[in-house]
C-alpha positions as CSV (number, residue, x, y, z in Angstrom):
1,M,-82.4,43.3,137.8
2,A,-85.0,45.7,136.5
3,D,-88.0,46.3,138.7
4,Q,-91.5,45.3,137.7
5,D,-92.7,48.9,137.2
6,L,-90.0,49.5,134.6
7,L,-91.0,46.3,132.7
8,T,-94.7,47.3,132.9
9,Y,-93.9,50.7,131.6
10,A,-91.8,49.2,128.7
11,Q,-94.7,46.9,127.8
12,D,-97.3,49.7,127.9
13,A,-95.1,52.0,125.8
14,A,-94.7,49.3,123.2
15,S,-98.4,48.6,123.2
16,R,-99.2,52.3,122.7
17,G,-96.5,52.6,120.0
18,D,-94.5,55.2,121.8
19,D,-91.1,55.7,120.1
20,L,-88.7,56.1,123.0
21,F,-85.7,56.6,120.7
22,S,-87.3,59.6,119.1
23,I,-88.0,61.1,122.5
24,L,-84.3,61.0,123.2
25,G,-83.4,62.1,119.7
26,T,-81.6,58.9,118.7
27,D,-82.4,55.8,116.7
28,A,-82.8,52.0,117.4
29,T,-79.1,51.3,116.7
30,A,-77.9,53.5,119.5
31,S,-75.9,51.9,122.3
32,S,-76.4,52.5,126.1
33,S,-73.6,55.2,126.2
34,D,-75.2,56.9,123.1
35,I,-78.6,56.9,124.9
36,R,-77.1,58.5,128.1
37,R,-75.3,61.2,126.1
38,A,-78.6,61.9,124.3
39,F,-80.4,62.2,127.6
40,R,-77.9,64.7,128.9
41,R,-78.3,66.8,125.8
42,K,-82.1,66.8,126.2
43,A,-81.8,67.5,130.0
44,L,-80.0,70.7,129.4
45,T,-83.3,72.2,128.3
46,A,-85.8,70.1,130.3
47,H,-84.0,70.0,133.7
48,P,-85.7,72.2,136.4
49,D,-82.6,74.0,137.1
50,K,-82.1,74.8,133.4
51,A,-85.7,75.3,132.2
52,G,-86.8,77.7,134.9
53,D,-90.4,78.7,134.5
54,A,-90.7,76.6,131.3
55,Y,-90.1,73.4,133.2
56,D,-92.4,70.5,132.2
57,P,-92.4,67.7,134.8
58,Q,-94.2,65.2,132.4
59,L,-91.6,65.7,129.7
60,Y,-88.7,65.4,132.1
61,E,-90.3,62.2,133.5
62,R,-90.7,60.7,130.0
63,L,-87.1,61.4,129.3
64,E,-86.0,59.6,132.5
65,R,-88.3,56.6,131.8
66,A,-87.0,56.3,128.2
67,R,-83.4,56.4,129.4
68,D,-84.1,53.8,132.1
69,V,-85.9,51.4,129.7
70,L,-83.4,51.7,126.9
71,T,-80.3,51.4,129.1
72,T,-81.7,48.3,131.0
73,A,-81.3,45.1,129.1
74,E,-84.5,43.3,130.3
75,A,-86.7,46.4,129.9
76,R,-85.3,47.1,126.4
77,A,-85.9,43.5,125.3
78,V,-89.5,43.7,126.5
79,Y,-89.9,47.0,124.6
80,D,-88.3,45.7,121.4
81,N,-90.5,42.6,121.4
82,G,-93.6,44.6,122.0
83,M,-92.7,47.0,119.2
84,R,-92.0,44.1,116.8
85,A,-95.4,42.6,117.6
86,L,-97.1,45.9,117.1
87,L,-95.5,46.4,113.7
88,Q,-96.4,42.9,112.6
89,K,-99.9,43.4,113.7
90,R,-100.1,46.6,111.7
91,V,-98.8,44.8,108.6
92,E,-101.3,42.0,109.0
93,R,-104.1,44.5,109.4
94,E,-103.0,46.3,106.3
95,Q,-103.1,43.0,104.4
96,M,-106.6,42.2,105.7
97,S,-109.7,43.0,103.9
98,E,-111.8,46.0,105.0
99,K,-114.5,43.8,106.6
100,R,-111.9,41.7,108.6
101,R,-110.1,44.8,109.7
102,R,-113.3,46.2,111.1
103,L,-114.0,43.0,113.0
104,V,-110.4,42.9,114.5
105,E,-110.7,46.6,115.5
106,D,-114.1,46.0,117.2
107,L,-112.7,43.0,119.1
108,E,-109.7,44.9,120.3
109,R,-112.0,47.8,121.4
110,R,-114.2,45.4,123.4
111,E,-111.1,43.8,125.0
112,A,-109.8,47.2,126.0
113,E,-113.2,48.2,127.5
114,A,-113.3,45.0,129.4
115,A,-109.9,45.5,130.9
116,K,-110.8,49.1,131.8
117,R,-114.0,47.9,133.5
118,V,-112.0,45.3,135.5
119,R,-109.6,47.9,136.6
120,M,-112.4,50.2,137.7
121,E,-114.3,47.5,139.6
122,G,-111.5,45.5,141.2
123,G,-108.5,47.9,141.1
124,A,-105.5,47.6,139.0
125,V,-105.0,44.5,136.8
126,G,-102.2,42.3,138.0
127,P,-99.2,41.1,136.0
128,E,-100.8,37.7,135.7
129,A,-103.9,39.1,134.0
130,Q,-101.9,41.1,131.7
131,D,-99.8,38.1,130.7
132,M,-102.9,36.1,130.0
133,E,-104.3,38.9,127.9
134,R,-101.1,39.1,126.0
135,R,-101.0,35.3,125.4
136,A,-104.6,35.4,124.2
137,M,-103.8,38.2,121.8
138,A,-100.7,36.4,120.6
139,A,-102.8,33.2,120.0
140,R,-105.3,35.1,118.0
141,G,-102.6,36.7,116.0
142,R,-101.0,33.3,115.3
143,A,-104.4,31.8,114.3
144,K,-104.9,34.7,111.8
145,M,-101.4,34.3,110.4
146,E,-102.0,30.5,110.0
147,E,-105.2,31.2,108.2
148,M,-103.5,33.7,105.8
149,R,-100.7,31.2,105.2
150,K,-103.2,28.5,104.3
151,K,-105.0,30.8,101.9
152,R,-101.8,31.7,100.3
153,E,-100.8,28.1,99.8
154,E,-104.2,27.3,98.3
155,A,-103.8,30.1,95.8
156,E,-100.4,28.8,94.8
157,V,-101.7,25.3,94.3
158,R,-104.5,26.6,92.1
159,E,-102.1,28.6,90.0
160,R,-99.8,25.6,89.6
161,L,-102.7,23.3,88.6
162,A,-103.9,25.9,86.1
163,G,-100.4,26.1,84.6
164,E,-100.1,22.3,84.3
165,R,-103.5,22.1,82.6
166,S,-102.6,24.8,80.1
167,A,-99.2,23.1,79.4
168,A,-101.0,19.7,78.9
169,A,-103.5,21.3,76.5
170,A,-100.7,23.0,74.5
171,G,-98.8,19.6,74.3
172,A,-101.9,17.8,73.1
173,A,-102.5,20.5,70.4
174,A,-98.9,20.2,69.3
175,R,-99.2,16.4,69.0
176,E,-102.4,16.7,67.0
177,A,-100.7,19.2,64.6
178,A,-97.8,16.8,64.2
179,V,-99.9,13.8,63.3
180,P,-100.6,13.7,59.5
181,P,-104.3,13.6,58.4
182,P,-105.6,10.2,57.4
183,K,-105.5,9.3,53.7
184,P,-108.9,9.2,51.9
185,D,-110.3,5.7,51.1
186,A,-110.0,5.0,47.4
187,T,-113.0,2.6,47.5
188,A,-115.2,5.3,49.1
189,D,-114.0,7.8,46.4
190,T,-114.9,5.3,43.6
191,T,-118.3,4.6,45.0
192,Q,-119.0,8.3,45.4
193,T,-117.9,9.0,41.8
194,Q,-120.3,6.3,40.5
195,I,-123.2,7.7,42.5
196,Q,-122.5,11.2,41.0
197,K,-122.4,9.8,37.5
198,Q,-125.7,8.0,38.0
199,T,-127.3,11.1,39.4
200,Q,-126.1,13.2,36.4
201,K,-127.6,10.6,34.0
202,Q,-130.9,10.7,35.8
203,T,-131.1,14.4,35.9
204,Q,-129.9,14.9,32.3
205,I,-132.3,16.9,30.2
206,P,-133.1,15.4,26.8
207,D,-132.0,17.2,23.7
208,D,-135.2,18.6,22.0
209,G,-133.4,20.5,19.2
210,P,-130.2,22.2,18.1
211,T,-128.5,24.5,20.4
212,P,-127.7,28.1,19.5
213,G,-124.1,27.0,18.8
214,E,-125.3,24.3,16.3
215,Q,-127.6,26.8,14.6
216,D,-124.7,29.1,14.1
217,Y,-122.7,26.1,12.7
218,D,-125.4,25.3,10.2
219,S,-125.8,28.9,9.1
220,R,-122.0,29.1,8.6
221,I,-122.1,26.0,6.3
222,A,-124.9,27.5,4.3
223,D,-123.1,30.7,3.9
224,L,-119.9,28.9,2.8
225,E,-121.9,27.0,0.2
226,K,-123.5,30.2,-1.1
227,R,-120.2,31.9,-1.4
228,L,-118.7,28.9,-3.2
229,R,-121.5,28.9,-5.8
230,E,-121.1,32.7,-6.3
231,S,-117.3,32.3,-6.7
232,Q,-117.7,29.5,-9.2
233,Q,-120.2,31.6,-11.2
234,R,-118.0,34.6,-11.3
235,K,-115.0,32.6,-12.4
236,A,-117.0,31.0,-15.2
237,E,-118.3,34.3,-16.4
238,K,-114.8,35.8,-16.3
239,Q,-113.4,32.8,-18.2
240,Q,-116.1,33.1,-20.8
241,R,-115.3,36.8,-21.4
242,K,-111.6,36.0,-21.7
243,E,-112.3,33.3,-24.4
244,E,-114.6,35.7,-26.3
245,R,-111.9,38.4,-26.4
246,R,-109.3,35.8,-27.4
247,A,-111.5,34.6,-30.2
248,E,-112.1,38.1,-31.4
249,K,-108.4,38.8,-31.5
250,K,-107.8,35.7,-33.5
251,T,-110.5,36.6,-35.9
252,R,-109.1,40.1,-36.6
253,K,-105.5,38.8,-37.1
254,G,-106.3,35.7,-39.2
255,S,-109.0,36.9,-41.6
256,P,-107.9,39.4,-44.4
257,Q,-111.6,39.8,-45.5
258,A,-112.5,40.9,-42.0
259,Q,-109.7,43.5,-42.2
260,A,-111.1,44.7,-45.6
261,Q,-114.6,45.0,-44.1
262,P,-114.2,46.4,-40.6
263,H,-117.9,47.1,-40.3
264,L,-118.8,43.4,-40.7
265,A,-116.1,42.4,-38.1
266,H,-117.4,45.0,-35.7
267,E,-120.9,43.7,-36.1
268,T,-119.8,40.2,-35.5
269,T,-117.8,41.2,-32.4
270,H,-120.7,43.2,-31.1
271,T,-122.9,40.2,-31.4
272,H,-120.5,37.9,-29.5
273,N,-119.7,40.3,-26.6
274,S,-123.4,41.1,-25.9
275,H,-124.6,39.4,-22.7
276,H,-128.2,39.3,-24.0
277,P,-128.1,38.8,-27.8
278,S,-131.4,39.2,-29.8
279,A,-132.1,37.2,-32.9
280,A,-134.7,39.6,-34.2
281,H,-132.2,42.4,-34.1
282,A,-129.5,40.4,-35.8
283,E,-131.7,39.4,-38.8
284,P,-132.8,43.0,-39.8
285,Q,-129.1,44.0,-39.6
286,A,-128.1,41.2,-41.9
287,D,-130.8,42.1,-44.4
288,E,-129.7,45.7,-44.5
289,D,-126.2,44.5,-45.3
290,R,-127.3,42.3,-48.1
291,V,-129.4,45.2,-49.5
292,S,-126.7,47.8,-49.3
293,A,-123.9,45.6,-50.6
294,P,-125.2,43.1,-53.1
295,G,-121.8,42.7,-54.8
296,E,-120.3,41.6,-51.6
297,K,-122.7,38.8,-50.8
298,T,-120.3,36.0,-51.2
299,T,-117.7,37.7,-49.1
300,T,-120.1,38.5,-46.3
301,T,-121.5,35.0,-46.2
302,K,-118.0,33.5,-46.1
303,T,-116.9,35.9,-43.4
304,T,-120.0,35.1,-41.4
305,T,-119.4,31.4,-41.8
306,T,-115.8,31.8,-40.7
307,V,-116.7,33.9,-37.7
308,S,-119.4,31.4,-36.7
309,T,-116.9,28.6,-37.0
310,E,-114.3,30.3,-35.0
311,S,-116.9,31.3,-32.4
312,E,-118.0,27.7,-32.1
313,T,-114.4,26.7,-31.8
314,G,-113.9,29.4,-29.1
315,A,-117.0,28.3,-27.3
316,G,-115.8,24.7,-27.4
317,E,-112.5,25.8,-26.0
318,T,-114.3,27.9,-23.3
319,G,-116.4,24.9,-22.3
320,A,-113.3,22.8,-22.1
321,A,-111.5,25.4,-20.1
322,E,-114.5,25.6,-17.8
323,T,-114.7,21.9,-17.6
324,S,-111.0,21.5,-16.8
325,G,-110.5,24.7,-14.7
326,A,-113.6,25.0,-12.6
327,P,-113.0,22.0,-10.4
328,K,-109.4,23.0,-9.8
329,A,-110.5,26.5,-8.6
330,S,-113.1,25.0,-6.3
331,D,-111.0,22.2,-4.8
332,K,-110.2,24.3,-1.7
333,F,-113.8,25.3,-1.1
334,A,-115.0,21.7,-1.7
335,S,-112.5,20.3,0.7
336,T,-113.4,22.9,3.4
337,L,-117.1,22.1,3.0
338,A,-116.4,18.4,3.2
339,R,-114.5,18.8,6.5
340,L,-117.2,21.0,8.0
341,R,-119.9,18.4,7.1
342,A,-117.7,15.6,8.5
343,A,-117.2,17.6,11.8
344,Q,-121.0,18.2,12.0
345,A,-121.7,14.5,11.5
346,K,-119.2,13.6,14.1
347,R,-120.8,16.0,16.6
348,E,-124.2,14.6,16.0
349,E,-122.9,11.1,16.4
350,E,-121.3,12.0,19.8
351,K,-124.6,13.6,20.9
352,R,-126.5,10.5,20.0
353,R,-124.1,8.3,21.9
354,A,-124.2,10.6,25.0
355,A,-128.0,10.5,24.9
356,A,-128.0,6.7,24.6
357,A,-125.5,6.4,27.5
């Protein structure tokens, strides 16, 4: 069984964090025989007989203590437990916040000073006092670990609740998207339409006069009427000229006396083709003919009578042609004008009905 001094040294070495394995040049997996061989290798340079003037008693003593602790089962168990507690304490301290770390370090510093003061006043601290101190430190460590565990569990619960809330919100949104929108009420739509119609009737501006479109429509009708009259007039004049030329040709072909006296026929043709004939001019010309040709009086009179008769006949034919041809030429224009007037009347009637409604 290991003595108490060896156990105390093992506990102190663990609390200080001394690595006894590194002192011997081995690791934590080494067995007792490996530790003894490692001690013999180190003793070749640290033994008093081998080191000579370079002998270091403290180094040689540390080698011996490390060998004794690591080769004794009870002392090695104490050392291993102390090292594990120290490592766990370091890990916890690293996980602590800066403020908590300072508080823990200050507490440990005060405890170390109190233990040192007790040793100075009453001598060395006994094993019972050391055990009590270790138990107190272990209790404080367990309390801190429990506090950290509770905080970690609370954080996990908060995260789980947040995930459940987000999942519930997503499900509700999906259900709302899947539900079709409500159909509009047909009665409400009909009522709204009636209200809009009444509002439009109330706010409708009365018609004070023709719009620009209607003015253009009237001017277009007037222009068409004017063009129709001009076209009819031009056709009548053209037909009249054709009849006059036709009558002149008939006169020249059918009258031998007119062929014998070309100057009289020429005079007659000139008289009928003139657009503005003058009676005063025609009478002096006839007198001159009678004076210059007294022997041809009967012939001239007869010729003049024949020409006049044929001219009247041609004029009658021309009038008949005008009477029978003019309506046929203007049928298209007349029908167009009638349609335009009917459309205008229809539009005015619709406007009156809309104003009355």
